[in-house]
C-alpha positions as CSV (number, residue, x, y, z in Angstrom):
1,X,4.7,5.8,7.6
2,X,4.4,2.7,9.7
3,X,4.8,3.2,13.4
4,X,7.4,1.1,15.1
5,X,5.8,-1.1,17.7
6,X,8.1,-1.9,20.7
7,X,8.5,-5.4,22.0
8,X,11.0,-4.5,24.7
9,X,8.4,-4.9,27.4
10,X,8.3,-8.6,26.7
11,X,12.1,-9.1,27.2
12,X,12.9,-11.7,29.8
13,X,9.3,-12.9,30.2
14,X,8.4,-16.6,29.8
15,X,7.0,-17.7,26.4
16,X,3.3,-17.4,26.3
17,X,3.1,-14.4,28.6
18,X,0.1,-12.3,27.5
19,X,1.2,-8.8,26.9
20,X,-0.3,-6.7,24.2
21,X,2.1,-5.4,21.5
22,X,0.6,-2.8,19.3
23,X,-1.4,0.4,19.4
24,X,-3.2,1.1,22.6
25,X,-6.9,1.7,22.6
26,X,-10.0,1.8,24.6
27,X,-12.1,-0.6,22.4
28,X,-14.3,-2.9,24.4
29,X,-14.2,-6.6,23.5
30,X,-17.3,-7.8,21.8
31,X,-18.3,-11.3,20.7
32,X,-20.9,-12.7,18.4
33,X,-21.4,-16.1,16.9
34,X,-22.8,-17.6,13.7
35,X,-24.1,-21.2,14.0
36,X,-25.1,-22.4,10.6
37,X,-25.7,-25.2,8.2
38,X,-27.4,-25.6,4.8
39,X,-30.9,-25.2,6.4
40,X,-30.5,-22.4,8.9
41,X,-28.3,-19.9,10.6
42,X,-28.5,-18.3,14.1
43,X,-26.6,-15.2,15.1
44,X,-26.0,-14.3,18.7
45,X,-24.1,-11.7,20.7
46,X,-22.7,-12.0,24.2
47,X,-20.4,-10.3,26.6
48,X,-18.4,-13.1,28.0
49,X,-17.2,-16.5,26.7
50,X,-19.1,-18.2,29.5
51,X,-22.3,-17.2,27.7
52,X,-21.2,-19.1,24.5
53,X,-22.6,-22.6,24.3
54,X,-22.3,-24.1,20.7
55,X,-24.7,-26.7,19.6
56,X,-27.9,-25.2,21.0
57,X,-29.6,-25.2,17.6
58,X,-27.9,-28.3,16.3
59,X,-25.8,-26.7,13.5
60,X,-22.6,-28.3,12.4
61,X,-20.5,-25.2,11.8
62,X,-19.7,-22.2,14.1
63,X,-18.0,-18.9,13.6
64,X,-17.0,-17.0,16.8
65,X,-16.3,-13.4,15.8
66,X,-14.4,-11.5,18.5
67,X,-13.6,-7.7,18.2
68,X,-11.2,-5.9,20.4
69,X,-8.0,-7.2,22.0
70,X,-7.5,-4.9,25.0
71,X,-8.5,-7.4,27.7
72,X,-5.8,-9.9,28.5
73,X,-8.1,-11.5,31.1
74,X,-10.9,-12.1,28.6
75,X,-8.4,-13.6,26.1
76,X,-7.1,-15.9,28.9
77,X,-10.7,-17.0,29.6
78,X,-11.2,-17.7,25.8
79,X,-8.0,-19.7,25.7
80,X,-9.0,-21.8,28.7
81,X,-12.5,-22.3,27.3
82,X,-11.2,-23.7,23.9
83,X,-7.9,-25.1,25.3
84,X,-5.8,-22.9,23.0
85,X,-2.0,-23.1,23.2
86,X,-0.3,-20.3,25.2
87,X,2.0,-19.4,22.3
88,X,-1.1,-19.0,20.1
89,X,-2.7,-16.6,22.5
90,X,0.6,-14.7,22.8
91,X,0.6,-14.3,19.0
92,X,-3.0,-13.0,19.0
93,X,-2.0,-10.2,21.3
94,X,1.1,-9.4,19.3
95,X,-0.5,-7.3,16.6
96,X,2.8,-6.8,14.8
97,X,3.1,-10.3,13.4
98,X,3.6,-11.0,9.7
99,X,0.9,-13.1,8.0
100,X,1.5,-16.8,8.7
101,X,-0.1,-20.2,9.3
102,X,0.9,-22.6,12.1
103,X,-0.4,-26.0,13.0
104,X,-1.2,-27.0,16.6
105,X,-2.3,-30.7,17.0
106,X,-6.1,-30.3,16.2
107,X,-5.9,-26.6,15.4
108,X,-4.7,-24.4,12.5
109,X,-3.7,-20.8,13.4
110,X,-3.7,-18.2,10.7
111,X,-2.5,-14.6,11.0
112,X,-3.6,-12.1,8.3
113,X,-3.6,-8.4,7.7
114,X,-6.6,-6.3,6.7
115,X,-5.8,-3.2,4.7
116,X,-7.8,0.0,4.2
117,X,-7.3,3.4,2.6
118,X,-7.4,6.4,5.0
119,X,-9.8,8.8,3.3
120,X,-8.2,11.8,5.0
121,X,-4.5,11.2,4.4
122,X,-4.6,8.8,1.4
123,X,-2.4,6.4,3.3
124,X,-2.8,2.7,3.9
125,X,-3.9,1.4,7.3
126,X,-3.4,-2.1,8.5
127,X,-5.1,-4.2,11.1
128,X,-4.2,-7.7,12.2
129,X,-6.8,-10.4,12.3
130,X,-6.2,-14.0,13.5
131,X,-8.1,-17.1,12.8
132,X,-8.3,-20.4,14.7
133,X,-9.6,-23.3,12.7
134,X,-10.9,-26.5,14.2
135,X,-13.4,-29.2,13.1
136,X,-16.6,-27.3,12.5
137,X,-15.3,-24.1,14.2
138,X,-13.6,-20.8,13.2
139,X,-12.7,-18.2,15.8
140,X,-11.6,-14.8,14.5
141,X,-9.7,-12.2,16.6
142,X,-9.3,-8.6,15.4
143,X,-7.9,-5.5,17.0
144,X,-10.9,-3.3,16.8
145,X,-14.5,-3.2,15.4
146,X,-14.9,-2.5,11.7
147,X,-13.6,-4.8,9.0
148,X,-14.1,-6.0,5.5
149,X,-15.8,-9.2,6.5
150,X,-19.4,-8.0,6.2
151,X,-19.9,-9.7,2.8
152,X,-19.3,-13.1,4.5
153,X,-21.7,-12.3,7.3
154,X,-24.4,-11.4,4.6
155,X,-23.7,-14.6,2.8
156,X,-24.4,-16.5,6.0
157,X,-27.5,-14.6,6.8
158,X,-29.0,-14.7,3.2
159,X,-27.6,-18.1,2.2
160,X,-25.6,-16.7,-0.7
161,X,-22.9,-18.8,-2.3
162,X,-21.8,-22.1,-0.9
163,X,-20.5,-21.0,2.5
164,X,-23.5,-22.4,4.4
165,X,-23.2,-25.7,2.6
166,X,-19.5,-26.2,3.1
167,X,-17.4,-26.8,6.2
168,X,-15.5,-24.5,8.5
169,X,-12.4,-24.8,6.3
170,X,-14.4,-23.2,3.5
171,X,-15.5,-20.4,5.8
172,X,-11.8,-19.7,6.6
173,X,-11.0,-19.6,2.9
174,X,-14.0,-17.2,2.3
175,X,-12.8,-14.9,5.1
176,X,-9.2,-14.8,3.7
177,X,-10.6,-14.4,0.2
178,X,-12.5,-11.2,1.0
179,X,-9.5,-9.8,2.8
180,X,-7.3,-10.4,-0.3
181,X,-10.1,-9.0,-2.5
182,X,-9.8,-5.8,-0.6
183,X,-6.0,-5.8,-1.5
184,X,-7.2,-5.4,-5.1
185,X,-9.1,-2.2,-4.2
186,X,-6.0,-0.8,-2.5
187,X,-3.7,-1.6,-5.4
188,X,-6.2,-0.3,-8.0
189,X,-6.5,3.0,-6.1
190,X,-2.7,3.3,-6.0
191,X,-2.6,2.5,-9.7
192,X,-5.1,5.3,-10.6
193,X,-3.0,7.7,-8.6
194,X,0.1,6.6,-10.5
195,X,-1.6,7.0,-13.9
196,X,-2.8,10.5,-12.9
197,X,0.7,11.5,-11.8
198,X,2.1,10.1,-15.0
199,X,-0.1,12.3,-17.1
200,X,0.8,15.3,-15.1
201,X,4.6,14.6,-15.2
202,X,4.4,14.1,-19.0
203,X,2.8,17.5,-19.5
204,X,4.4,19.7,-17.0
205,X,6.4,18.3,-14.1
206,X,6.4,20.2,-10.8
207,X,8.6,20.2,-7.8
208,X,5.9,18.5,-5.7
209,X,5.7,15.6,-8.1
210,X,8.9,14.1,-6.8
211,X,7.6,14.0,-3.3
212,X,4.4,12.4,-4.5
213,X,6.4,9.7,-6.3
214,X,8.3,8.9,-3.1
215,X,5.0,8.7,-1.1
216,X,3.5,6.3,-3.6
217,X,6.6,4.2,-3.6
218,X,6.5,4.1,0.2
219,X,2.8,3.0,0.1
220,X,3.5,0.2,-2.4
221,X,6.4,-1.1,-0.3
222,X,4.1,-1.1,2.8
223,X,1.4,-3.0,0.9
224,X,3.9,-5.5,-0.5
225,X,5.1,-6.0,3.0
226,X,1.8,-7.8,3.7
227,X,1.1,-9.2,0.3
228,X,4.3,-11.2,0.0
229,X,3.8,-13.2,3.3
230,X,0.0,-13.6,2.5
231,X,1.1,-15.3,-0.7
232,X,3.3,-17.6,1.3
233,X,0.4,-18.2,3.7
234,X,-1.9,-19.2,0.8
235,X,0.8,-21.5,-0.5
236,X,1.2,-23.1,2.9
237,X,-2.5,-23.6,3.3
238,X,-2.6,-25.2,-0.1
239,X,0.2,-27.7,0.7
240,X,-0.3,-28.4,4.4
241,X,-1.2,-31.9,5.2
242,X,-4.1,-31.3,7.6
243,X,-7.4,-33.2,8.0
244,X,-9.0,-29.8,8.8
245,X,-8.8,-28.7,5.2
246,X,-10.9,-30.7,2.8
247,X,-9.6,-31.6,-0.7
248,X,-12.5,-29.6,-2.4
249,X,-11.5,-26.5,-0.4
250,X,-7.9,-26.7,-1.6
251,X,-9.0,-25.8,-5.1
252,X,-10.3,-22.5,-3.8
253,X,-7.2,-22.0,-1.7
254,X,-5.2,-22.4,-4.9
255,X,-7.3,-19.7,-6.5
256,X,-6.6,-17.5,-3.4
257,X,-2.8,-18.1,-4.0
258,X,-3.2,-17.0,-7.6
259,X,-4.8,-13.8,-6.5
260,X,-2.0,-13.0,-4.1
261,X,0.6,-13.7,-6.9
262,X,-1.2,-11.4,-9.3
263,X,-1.3,-8.6,-6.7
264,X,2.4,-9.0,-5.9
265,X,3.2,-8.9,-9.6
266,X,1.0,-5.8,-10.0
267,X,2.8,-4.1,-7.2
268,X,6.1,-4.9,-8.8
269,X,4.9,-3.4,-12.1
270,X,3.7,-0.2,-10.3
271,X,7.1,0.1,-8.6
272,X,8.8,-0.1,-12.0
273,X,6.4,2.5,-13.3
274,X,7.3,4.8,-10.4
275,X,11.0,4.3,-11.1
276,X,10.5,5.1,-14.8
277,X,8.3,8.0,-13.8
278,X,11.0,9.4,-11.5
279,X,13.5,9.1,-14.4
280,X,11.1,10.9,-16.7
281,X,10.7,13.6,-14.1
282,X,14.4,14.1,-13.7
283,X,14.8,14.0,-17.5
284,X,12.0,16.6,-17.9
285,X,13.7,18.8,-15.3
286,X,17.1,18.4,-17.0
287,X,15.5,19.3,-20.3
288,X,13.9,22.4,-18.9
289,X,17.3,23.4,-17.4
290,X,19.0,22.7,-20.7
291,X,16.5,24.9,-22.6
292,X,17.1,27.7,-20.1
293,X,20.9,27.3,-20.4
294,X,20.6,27.2,-24.2
295,X,18.6,30.4,-24.3
296,X,21.0,32.2,-22.0
297,X,24.0,30.9,-24.1
298,X,22.4,32.2,-27.3
299,X,21.8,35.6,-25.7
300,X,25.3,35.7,-24.4
301,X,26.8,34.7,-27.7
302,X,24.8,37.4,-29.6
303,X,26.0,40.1,-27.1
304,X,29.7,39.1,-27.3
305,X,30.4,40.9,-30.6
306,X,28.0,43.7,-29.7
307,X,29.9,44.2,-26.4
308,X,33.2,44.2,-28.4
309,X,31.8,47.0,-30.7
310,X,30.6,49.0,-27.8
311,X,33.9,48.5,-26.0
312,X,35.9,49.7,-29.0
313,X,33.9,52.9,-29.4
314,X,33.8,53.6,-25.7
315,X,37.5,54.2,-25.5
316,X,37.2,57.9,-26.5
317,X,40.6,58.4,-28.2
318,X,41.0,61.8,-29.9
319,X,42.1,60.2,-33.2
320,X,39.1,58.0,-33.6
321,X,37.5,59.6,-36.8
322,X,34.2,57.7,-36.3
323,X,33.5,59.7,-33.1
324,X,33.0,62.9,-35.2
325,X,30.9,61.4,-38.0
326,X,27.4,63.1,-38.2
327,X,25.6,59.7,-38.5
328,X,28.2,57.6,-36.7
329,X,25.9,56.6,-33.8
330,X,23.1,55.5,-36.2
331,X,25.7,53.6,-38.3
332,X,27.1,51.7,-35.4
333,X,23.6,50.9,-34.1
334,X,22.7,49.6,-37.5
335,X,25.8,47.5,-37.7
336,X,25.1,46.0,-34.3
337,X,21.5,45.2,-35.4
338,X,22.7,43.5,-38.5
339,X,25.2,41.5,-36.5
340,X,22.5,40.4,-34.0
341,X,20.0,39.4,-36.8
342,X,22.7,37.7,-38.8
343,X,23.7,35.5,-35.8
344,X,20.1,34.6,-35.1
345,X,19.6,33.5,-38.7
346,X,22.8,31.5,-38.5
347,X,21.7,29.8,-35.3
348,X,18.3,29.0,-37.0
349,X,20.1,27.5,-40.0
350,X,22.2,25.3,-37.6
351,X,18.9,24.3,-35.9
352,X,20.2,25.6,-32.6
353,X,17.0,27.5,-32.1
């Protein structure tokens, strides 16, 4: 279940005030940069933004990768160094934002969500990551170390794909693309769990299956909470009139939008499957209950005439001649047996059994 993040501490403060909204942590802020072009790439790490000096190796494109958002002072210094808008910095520290894209003069600001499966609980964890796009520069801000962006770092180091031959706008697309690709892994994992549950419910539904259905539905709603605005984000990037996004990159952004649409449709399909599976579960439970009631009804119906016979001959009147018959007991038991067998055969003929 998603934890509610309180924003009440920001009430009454001026816009642009840097106060962290989100999970508290002790993660230290770390920075590293990639300076690259088609011929070379240089990767550096540093502790403060004062140590960052782009252009030392003459590369056209730069990626400043920042992990950890627990230091408001450091974020302020980064904002001053790059002349970032105060509202943009405020949104970076507010880790409860929905995915979005905003335009600031010579800057594009993008908020996205990275999703990951929790191997212990099977739940879905989310982490906010923000991107600042300028001419030849991408700055990424994420809550804590550890992400899904390592494939992009490897492409830069080993010159794989076209990321080193394209501009910073293509790097932004590539980063968003690998984040969305990870959505596929999350949705596919949930799909496998739904298929396994479906086979189980079809064979023998258990009381715990209904709880599992509700948990999976909750996970799908949580994932869709990020996929839907990410689809809007991709559409906005595809249509925004900004000189920071090259025409050739828009074709890739359009493909990114197609991916988010596919994921959203898949989630919708899975939610319909869970609804159908829940109906199947209830139908199976009702059928089992019907079978039990049917069996009890048949037993009760058979014993009604037998109870009548036993009641008649249990009255013990003196003038009941059958009470003094030598084989009266065996005769009555035989009659009762014939009645029971006859009723069973009749039920079978009626296809009630």
